[in-house]
N, CA, C and O of each residue as an XYZ file, in Angstrom:
268
protein
N      96.929    100.278    101.786
C      96.078    100.825    102.700
C      95.116    101.676    101.895
O      95.262    102.033    100.726
N      93.934    101.987    102.851
C      92.865    102.707    102.127
C      92.398    103.723    103.470
O      92.198    103.374    104.633
N      92.326    104.756    103.012
C      92.236    105.797    104.057
C      90.457    106.380    103.707
O      90.017    106.051    102.606
N      89.693    107.056    104.468
C      88.426    107.310    104.466
C      88.795    109.092    104.841
O      89.510    109.666    105.663
N      87.819    109.546    103.678
C      88.327    111.039    103.894
C      86.484    111.579    105.022
O      85.329    111.229    104.778
N      86.997    112.456    106.125
C      86.325    112.766    106.891
C      86.458    114.472    106.598
O      87.427    115.210    106.776
N      85.382    114.712    106.191
C      85.068    116.292    106.275
C      84.570    116.814    107.534
O      83.736    116.303    108.282
N      85.384    118.222    107.693
C      84.880    119.125    108.754
C      83.409    119.633    108.042
O      83.255    119.718    106.824
N      82.410    119.937    109.011
C      81.498    120.655    109.188
C      81.797    121.868    107.977
O      81.622    121.875    106.759
N      82.199    122.624    108.704
C      83.228    123.575    107.709
C      83.414    123.636    106.409
O      82.774    124.349    105.635
N      84.395    122.805    106.101
C      85.041    122.802    104.889
C      83.617    121.866    103.826
O      83.530    122.048    102.612
N      82.698    120.964    104.568
C      81.664    120.177    103.689
C      80.546    121.256    103.326
O      79.888    121.301    102.286
N      80.480    122.157    104.477
C      79.413    123.142    103.991
C      80.308    124.458    103.004
O      79.541    125.232    102.430
N      81.256    124.623    102.876
C      81.918    125.665    102.011
C      81.984    125.043    100.876
O      81.787    125.866     99.982
N      82.227    123.619    100.311
C      82.089    122.738     99.454
C      80.821    122.851     98.661
O      80.748    123.147     97.469
N      79.842    122.580     99.469
C      78.502    122.395     98.668
C      77.970    124.260     98.436
O      77.200    124.648     97.558
N      78.483    124.929     99.240
C      77.781    126.278     98.861
C      78.861    126.820     97.840
O      78.609    127.945     97.409
N      79.799    126.336     97.463
C      80.731    126.778     96.182
C      80.255    126.064     94.881
O      80.107    126.628     93.797
N      80.047    124.816     95.124
C      79.237    123.929     93.952
C      77.469    124.753     93.748
O      76.981    124.963     92.637
N      76.957    125.008     94.710
C      75.938    125.719     94.677
C      76.216    127.031     93.779
O      75.857    126.963     92.603
N      76.582    127.747     94.053
C      77.021    128.857     93.772
C      77.448    128.819     91.873
O      76.977    129.425     90.910
N      78.364    127.964     91.997
C      78.869    128.140     90.366
C      77.762    127.428     89.547
O      77.384    127.643     88.395
N      77.313    126.439     90.545
C      75.949    125.885     89.417
C      74.495    126.501     88.704
O      73.750    126.049     87.834
N      74.478    128.049     89.711
C      73.758    128.786     89.183
C      73.690    129.594     87.958
O      72.726    130.035     87.332
N      75.450    129.708     87.704
C      76.169    130.251     86.553
C      76.059    129.248     85.730
O      75.388    129.290     84.699
N      76.873    128.031     86.222
C      77.273    127.216     84.844
C      77.454    125.884     85.508
O      78.520    125.490     85.979
N      75.913    124.987     85.505
C      76.045    123.766     85.772
C      76.606    122.637     85.312
O      76.359    121.584     85.900
N      77.418    122.651     84.238
C      78.112    121.663     83.639
C      79.484    121.950     84.546
O      80.100    121.098     85.186
N      79.812    123.407     84.431
C      81.173    123.615     85.420
C      81.166    122.780     86.761
O      81.935    121.917     87.186
N      79.886    123.416     87.331
C      79.765    122.736     88.670
C      79.731    120.949     88.828
O      80.026    120.249     89.796
N      79.377    120.678     87.829
C      79.507    118.956     87.605
C      81.093    119.008     87.577
O      81.761    118.882     88.603
N      81.528    119.162     86.580
C      83.136    119.032     86.839
C      83.971    119.539     87.880
O      85.148    119.186     87.952
N      83.451    120.353     88.707
C      84.259    120.560     89.954
C      83.976    119.036     90.700
O      84.928    118.348     91.067
N      82.809    118.673     90.847
C      82.560    117.722     91.714
C      83.339    116.357     91.254
O      83.851    115.529     92.008
N      83.306    116.339     90.081
C      84.391    115.033     89.681
C      85.616    115.201     89.317
O      86.225    114.340     88.683
N      86.207    116.500     89.724
C      87.746    116.424     90.003
C      87.592    116.617     91.444
O      88.694    116.383     91.939
N      86.600    116.987     92.516
C      87.342    116.781     93.931
C      87.430    115.178     94.246
O      88.362    114.621     94.826
N      85.963    114.420     93.607
C      85.928    113.164     93.526
C      86.809    112.403     93.516
O      87.103    111.603     94.404
N      87.548    112.649     92.060
C      88.879    111.906     91.752
C      90.153    112.260     92.708
O      90.968    111.415     93.077
N      90.190    113.476     93.010
C      91.160    113.728     93.825
C      91.051    112.755     95.202
O      91.830    111.867     95.548
N      89.931    113.182     95.811
C      89.812    112.267     97.252
C      89.812    110.713     96.792
O      90.363    109.918     97.553
N      89.319    110.301     95.776
C      89.684    108.689     95.763
C      91.177    108.552     95.803
O      91.730    107.975     96.739
N      91.857    109.092     94.765
C      93.538    109.104     94.405
C      93.836    109.179     96.209
O      94.340    108.249     96.839
N      93.519    110.127     96.644
C      94.280    110.442     98.166
C      93.670    109.161     99.154
O      94.305    108.761    100.130
N      92.633    108.710     98.836
C      92.275    107.337     99.731
C      92.740    106.279     99.481
O      92.924    105.411    100.334
N      93.025    106.155     98.206
C      93.736    104.888     97.623
C      95.271    104.815     97.617
O      95.795    103.716     97.797
N      95.910    105.734     97.453
C      97.497    106.224     97.444
C      97.777    107.223     98.639
O      98.139    108.306     98.180
N      97.739    107.218     99.728
C      97.834    108.355    100.887
C      99.280    108.755    100.611
O      99.687    109.866    100.949
N      99.969    107.966    100.072
C     101.551    108.367    100.178
C     101.686    109.706     98.958
O     102.577    110.552     98.889
N     100.738    109.574     98.262
C     100.918    110.800     96.988
C     100.233    112.088     97.884
O     100.409    113.171     97.327
N      99.678    112.139     98.840
C      99.339    113.159     99.488
C     100.522    113.906    100.393
O     101.701    113.556    100.335
N     100.136    114.757    101.059
C     101.347    115.667    101.684
C     100.717    115.696    103.566
O      99.653    116.139    103.999
N     102.017    114.958    104.407
C     101.380    114.967    105.818
C     100.769    116.100    106.168
O     101.235    117.212    105.923
N      99.796    115.910    106.705
C      98.841    117.234    107.421
C      99.934    117.335    108.832
O     100.799    116.498    109.091
N      99.613    118.665    109.689
C      99.930    118.656    111.020
C      99.424    117.646    111.977
O      99.984    117.106    112.931
N      97.830    117.477    111.333
C      97.424    116.390    112.169
C      97.612    115.149    112.382
O      96.919    114.665    111.487
N      97.945    114.506    112.793
C      98.364    112.590    112.866
C      97.311    111.941    112.354
O      96.150    111.826    112.747
N      98.132    111.360    111.021
C      97.162    110.397    110.554
C      96.556    111.004    108.993
O      95.950    110.426    108.090
N      97.008    112.380    109.146
C      95.760    112.968    107.694
C      96.981    113.630    107.003
O      98.036    114.094    107.434
N      96.394    113.486    105.667
C      97.254    113.871    104.495
C      96.133    114.851    103.939
O      94.990    114.984    104.376
N      96.927    115.722    102.520
C      95.777    116.420    101.878
C      96.505    116.432    100.701
O      97.709    116.220    100.839
N      96.082    116.630     99.552
C      96.491    117.336     98.219
C      96.853    118.565     97.932
O      95.856    119.282     97.852
N      98.001    119.225     97.710
C      98.280    120.170     97.294
C      97.525    120.890     96.553
O      97.307    120.144     95.599
N      96.763    122.240     96.288
C      95.965    122.790     95.401
C      96.696    122.334     93.798
O      95.847    122.035     92.958
N      97.975    122.270     93.387
C      98.684    122.010     92.708
C      98.552    120.782     91.632
O      98.946    120.875     90.470
N      98.000    119.737     92.138
C      97.710    118.639     91.951
C      97.011    118.516     90.957
O      96.089    119.328     91.043
N      96.915    117.610     89.544
C      96.096    117.824     88.532
C      94.618    117.039     88.775
O      93.726    117.126     87.931
């Protein structure tokens, strides 16, 4: 089963703002953050069982401690 990530408006705005803030000081780190988030999202979408079920039905998330 493959899932699709649906960002809330607030989550997407905060993610973009965080990357923008980081990029002002260190563009390379901002790119690494983007790649790590993208990798985590792809993992969660392709293998939802690796995620933790969220209180919302049919939703999963990756804990902050995931590599």
